[in-house]
C-alpha positions, 0 to 999 in steps of 0.5 A, spaced: 414 567 903 418 560 906 423 558 901 422 551 898 428 547 901 431 545 894 436 547 889 431 546 883 427 552 882 420 548 880 417 552 874 409 552 874 404 554 869 397 556 871 390 555 867 384 559 870 379 563 867 379 568 873 384 573 872 385 575 879 386 568 881 392 567 876 395 574 877 395 572 885 398 565 884 403 568 879 405 574 884 406 568 890 410 564 886 415 569 883 416 572 890 417 565 893 424 562 893 424 555 889 418 557 885 417 560 878 411 562 874 412 561 867 405 562 864 398 564 866 393 562 861 385 563 861 383 556 857 386 550 854 387 553 847 392 558 850 395 553 855 396 548 849 400 554 845 404 556 851 406 550 853 409 549 847 414 555 848 415 554 855 414 547 858 413 547 866 414 542 871 407 543 874 401 546 872 395 548 877 389 547 873 382 549 874 376 545 872 371 550 870 374 553 864 370 556 858 370 551 852 374 545 854 374 543 861 380 543 865 379 535 866 379 535 858 385 539 858 389 535 862 387 529 858 390 532 852 396 536 855 398 529 859 399 526 852 403 531 849 407 532 855 407 526 860 413 529 864 409 535 866 405 534 873 398 536 873 394 539 880 387 540 879 385 547 883 378 548 883 371 549 887 369 542 886 369 537 891 364 532 888 367 525 887 366 524 880 370 530 878 375 528 883 376 521 879 375 523 872 381 528 874 385 522 876 383 518 870 385 524 866 392 524 868 392 529 874 396 527 880 393 532 885 387 535 887 386 541 891 380 546 893 381 553 891 380 555 899 386 551 900 391 556 904 397 559 900 402 555 904 399 549 902 398 550 895 406 551 894 407 545 898 402 541 893 406 544 887 412 541 891 409 534 893 407 533 885 414 535 883 417 530 888 413 524 886 407 525 891 399 526 890 397 532 894 390 533 896 386 537 900 384 534 907 376 534 904 378 530 898 383 525 901 377 523 906 373 522 900 378 518 896 379 514 903 372 513 904 371 510 897 377 505 898 373 503 905 367 501 901 366 493 901 371 490 895 369 485 891 373 479 890 380 480 886 384 476 882 390 481 884 393 481 877 399 477 879 402 482 883 407 480 888 406 481 896 411 487 895 408 490 889 402 490 892 405 494 898 408 499 893 402 500 889 398 501 896 403 506 898 402 509 891 395 510 892 396 513 898 399 519 895 406 517 898 412 520 893 417 514 891 422 516 896 417 516 902 415 509 899 422 507 899 423 509 906 417 506 909 419 499 906 426 500 907 428 499 900 432 504 895 428 509 890 431 504 885 428 498 887 421 502 888 422 504 881 423 497 879 417 494 882 413 500 879 415 498 872 413 491 873 406 493 876 405 498 870 406 492 866 401 487 870 396 492 870 397 494 863 398 502 865 403 507 863 403 512 869 402 513 876 395 516 875 393 511 870 395 506 876 391 509 881 385 510 877 385 503 876 386 501 883 380 505 885 376 502 879 377 495 880 379 495 888 386 491 886 389 493 893 
């Protein structure tokens, strides 16, 4: 496998009720430089317990879990571990599950048919502050944004804050936004702090969900 170009090994947990998928992903992660699997879980209860003992940087989360769904699981675990990045990995490509996942706190959404190399890239992107999505999912999100939007108040956002927010909803990492707008990452974080306050949200996922719901930018 191709190594991730970073000095930091990304720790990953897998939540999926399919043993073959869990073991396959674990095998790939543990044999690729820059990645390490620190836990595989069959359901939300196991994941909640396991993450108390070994906290990952990124979680690959299935939606169709027995008992509590993956969406409900993300919502619960994100509250307990706000620093963990959750990427949905599922067979479901319908709009409602996509937006429910983002509202719950997921930062990415990829399909299970996604090639291995792109799964690894999605993990890396999520860790680096991006919002990885399969092409099919990204197109659905873009289509949603392209629907006619009602008049908006703008929530008092400055032009630069609106630019930062728009770039954020397009899935760019903080560094990519900084490069695009010719500012520092520190400046991007400063704008995001102001944006979160004006939108009354506390995370990137909540901001993206609010933008989608209210067509803010």
